[in-house]
N, C-alpha and C positions, 0 to 999 in steps of 0.2 A: 850514448847510446839511448835508445827510445825506449821508456818504461812500456811492461806489458799493458794491454788495455784492461779495464776492470770486468770482472766476472758478473753474471747476472746479478749478483748480491750486492757490485758495488766493490767488491774487494779487488785489490792489484797483488802483484807478485812483489812488487816494490816494497821491502821491509820498514822502510821509512813513512810509507803511509798506513795510518791505522785502518784497520778494517772497519767497513760500515757497520754500524749497530741500528738495530730496528729502531723505529719510532713508535712512541706511544700513540701517536696520531693516525697510525696505519691501521691500529687493531679497532675493527668494528663491531663489536660481539652481537651475536645474536642470540636473545635470551628468552627461552618459552617461558610462560607463566610458571610453569611447574618447577624452574629454576630459581626464580623469583622467589618462591615460597620456600624452597629447600635452603635457600641461603640465610633464612631467619633462624640461626642459630649463634651461641656465643661465638664471638670473634678468635681466632687465632691467639691474639694477644692474651687471653684468658681461657685457654683451652685446658688448664691444669687447675683452675679456680676451684675451691670445694670448702664447705664449712668448715671442714677440718684443718684446710690450709691459712683461714683468717686468723689472724692472731690479735684476738680481743684484747684491748688495753685495759687492766683492772683499774685504772684511774679513771674511766669513764664508762661506768656500770650500762650505760645505754648500749653499748657495742655488744657486751654479752647478750643482754636480753633481746637485741635484735636476732642475733645468731638463732637463739632457742626459739624465737618465735618463727623464724623462718624455716626453721628444721622441721616444726610442727605443721606448717603449710607443705613443705616438700613432702612430708610423710602422706598427710591427708590426699595429695594428688599426685602420689606415686603411681605406677603402671601397676595394675590388680587391684587396687582400690575402688570397687564397685558397689554401689547401694544395693542392698538386698531387700527383697519384699515388695509386692505391688503397691502396699499403702504406707511404704518407707517416707518419713517425712522428708520433705526436699529442703536442703539448707542452702542459703544463699553461698555462692562461691566467693571465696576471700577475696579482697582486694588490698592492697598493700601499697602504701605510698612511704619510702624512706626519704627522710629530710635530713640534710646535714649537710657540712661544708665541704670543700675540696679537699681531697687527698684522704678521707677516712675510710674508704674500702668500700663505697655503696655499688660500684660497678662489680666488684669482686662477689658482694654478697648476692647481687641480684644473676650473675651469672652462674654462682653455685647453686642458687634455687632452680635455675634452668637444668642445670646437669642432674640435679636431684630429680626432676620430674621426668627428664627425660627426651625421647622422641615427641612425646605429647606437649611439649612446649614449644611456643614460637618466642624467638629473641632478636629485638632490633633497636636501633636508635628512633626517636621520633621522627627524625629525618627519612629514615628507610621506609617507615609504614606510612608517611604522607606521600612518598615517592612511589610506593607500592599501589596505594589508591589512584594515584596518576596513571600508572601503566595499566591496571586491571578496571578499574572504575570501582565505586563505592561498594556495591552490593557484592560484587564478585569476591572483593576483600573479605567482607564480613563472612559470606559462606564460607570461605577458604579457612579463615581463622577461628571460625566457630567449630571446626574439628577439633580444635585443640583443647587441652585441659587449662593450659596457662599461657598468657601472652604478657611478656614482659617488653617494657619501655623503657629504654635508657636515655637519658638526657632529655626529659621532657621540656619544651620550649615554649615561652609566653610570647616571643618577640614578633609574631605574625598571628593577627586575629583571626584570620581565615583559616590557617592550618590549626589553631587552638579549637575552633569551633568543630573542625573535621575531627580532630582526635576526640574530642569529649562525644560527639556523636557515635564514633567507632566503639569507643569504652561502653558506652551505653547499651549500643546494640549487642555487643559481645557480652557483658555483664546480663542482660537479660535471656541470653540463651545459656546461661550457666557458665561461662568461660571465667576462670580466676584470672586476676589482674596483678600486676605488680611494676611499679615505677619508681626511678629515680630522676634527680637533675643534678648535673654536674656543673659547678659554678668555679670559675677561676676567682682566686685571692683577689680582693680588691674591686672586682668588678661590678659586684653589685652588693653594696653595703658592707657588712662584715664578711662577705663570701659566701653567703647563704642564698638558697633558692627558697624563699619564705613558704612553709607550707599553706598559710593563709592564701598567698596567691594561686596556687594551684588548685585549692579547693574552690576558691571563687570562680576560677575561670572554667572549671569542668562543671560548676554549677549542680544540675541535676543529678549528677554522680556523686558528688562531694559527700552524701551521708554514708554512701556504701564503702568507702576508703578507710581503711586503719591507717594513721598517720604514725609512723615510728621514727622518732628523732634519733639520729646517729651521731653523737658528739665526739669530739676528738682534734687531735692535730694533724696537719698533713703529714701521713707516715713517710713520703718520700723525703721531707727536711731538705728540700731545695727551691729556689727561685724558678720561676717560669721560664724556659728556655726560649729567648727570643733575641739574643744577641750574636747568632752564629754568622759569620762573616761568609760570601762567596768565597769560592775557589777560582784558580785561573782556569779559562775555557779549557786549555788543551790539557790540562792536568784532568778536569772531568771527563774530555773526551777520551784521553787514554785509559782511565780507569773502567769506563762503561765499556770499552771495546775488550778489555781482558775479564770481564765478568760476565760469564754465563748468564743469559736471562735479563740482561739489562735492556734499557731503551735510552734513546738520547734524542732530545727535541729542545727547541727553543721554548721559552715561556709563553710566547705570543701562539707559537704552532698548537700548543696544548689547550690554549684557552679558546682558540678558534674551534679545535675538534671537540671540545666539550659541550659547545653551544649545539652540535648536530647530535649529541648522545644523550639519551634519557638518563637523568641521574640514578635511576634504579638498576643501570646497566654499567655504572661504573667500576663495581666490585668484579664483575665478570672480565671487564677490560684488563683486569691485573691478576688474572689465573695464572699466567706462567711468567709473571714479571717478578724478578728478586731485586732490581734496582732501577730507580728513575731518576736520570739525570737530565738536569735543565739548564739552559744556556740563556744569556739574554735576560736574566731575571731583573725585573723591574717592578714598581709600585702599580698596583692594579687598580685603576681610577674608575671603573664601570662597575656598579653595584652587581649586577646580575652576572656579570664574570667572576667577581669575586666570590658570590656565594656559590656558584659552582666549583672553584676550586675549592673552598671549604669541604665541601661534600667529598671531594677527590682526596683531599687531605685525611679526612675521617678513615675513608676505604683503605689508604695505605696504612696508616696506624694500626686498624685493626690487622693487617696481615702483616705487621712489622716490616715493611719494605723500607730499606734505606734510601735516603734522596740526596743527590750531589747538586750543588747550587753553583752557577757561575754567570756572572753580569758580563762577561765578555771584555771587561776593559781592565788592562793591565796598569800596572803601576806607572809603567813610563808613557803610558797613553796608547801603546799598541794594542792591538785586537788579541786579547788572550795568551799574552805572552808569560813565561815563568816569572816567576819573582813577587806574585801577591796580586790582589785587585784592591781597586779603589772603589768599590761598590758598596751599598748600604746593608746592612744587616738585616736577617728575616724580619726583625721587628718594623722595618719598613716597607713591608709588601703590601700593606693596606694604608689607605690615606688616614689621617689624623680624625678627618670627619669621619669616616668608617667606624673609627674606634670610640668616637663619641655617641655613635647614632644608636638606632633600635636594635641592629644586629650585632651590636658590640661584642657579647658573650659568645657568639659563633665565631667572630674573628680572633677574640684573645683564645681562644680554645684552639683554633687552628694554628695561630703561631706558636703556642706551647708544643703542640704535636708536631709540626713542620721543624721547629728548632730541634726537638728529640732525634727524629729522624735525620735530620742533616749532620748531627753531631754522629749519628753511627755511619753516615755515609763518608763523613772526614775520615773516621776510624779506618775506612778501606784504603784510603790513599797512604797510610802508613804501613800497610801490608807489604810484604816481599814482592807480590805479584803485581802490585801498582806501580 
């Protein structure tokens, strides 16, 4: 008997044929400037972060003192705090830089400060702000952010001199307009010396802005007490396709299809591309050898992590050599996604962060394969 032809969505009435899953590569978001600015809020991953939920370790007094200082700043910038009197003395807006190792809760504290200030705060990563300038232009970005009381910059980076100069200029213009600033940088263990992003490096690179920043050192151990997750192995391709087909809101693409798609979408729109996506499934996963493609993939991983979107990875090579058969894969771990040259190069911090985040999201995706619906 001949199977029924597929419908417009690519589905057939044959129960042995898995339904067609939409592709991430088919999503082409149209994002107005107002949406780009509205997205500058703490990510879903830190939606509940507050000063009261930060557990300062008494063994490291700098944690408690940082919380106390940030609470003061938050109270100073909170809605309703308006300077009274025509001749009231104008005080320079606060500028805070949190210096500390990986996993001491700097992002938790930064998002807590943003939540304390409320709608008058803009929150984004270093990359999101540089992408915003690329999408809107420098002056339009300054004018838009100057309407805020506070601008938070997470994961400040020094690996691109041009971007560093751009961000330094942006901070200077905002500070001159009375906008408060707060910044952090997250460094993975072992990627830069003792795992710290040295405050001296930050202050040197922002040059004229250095004197305005109050540096707060946040000491402590990685609260997660876990190694960076990068050794997650790919799944069989048919398992990945089946789970994606059974998961509402999932997308299914080959890695090459996604890499090609990202080339035509501005990185500032990657977040909007994931609006209704609950799971990203990738087949044909292999090492990415082109640096520009790898850096775009890093941005996508960051947006997936911000939104807690699980990921399924398959390399499509089964243990018996067949394409995606049950029984396991012979593919490389997540740690092999970027080349050794990349992991030793100037962007290594970005790549190691992406590997850690992708490994975590892939473990979340692997857990879905063990659910009854999978």
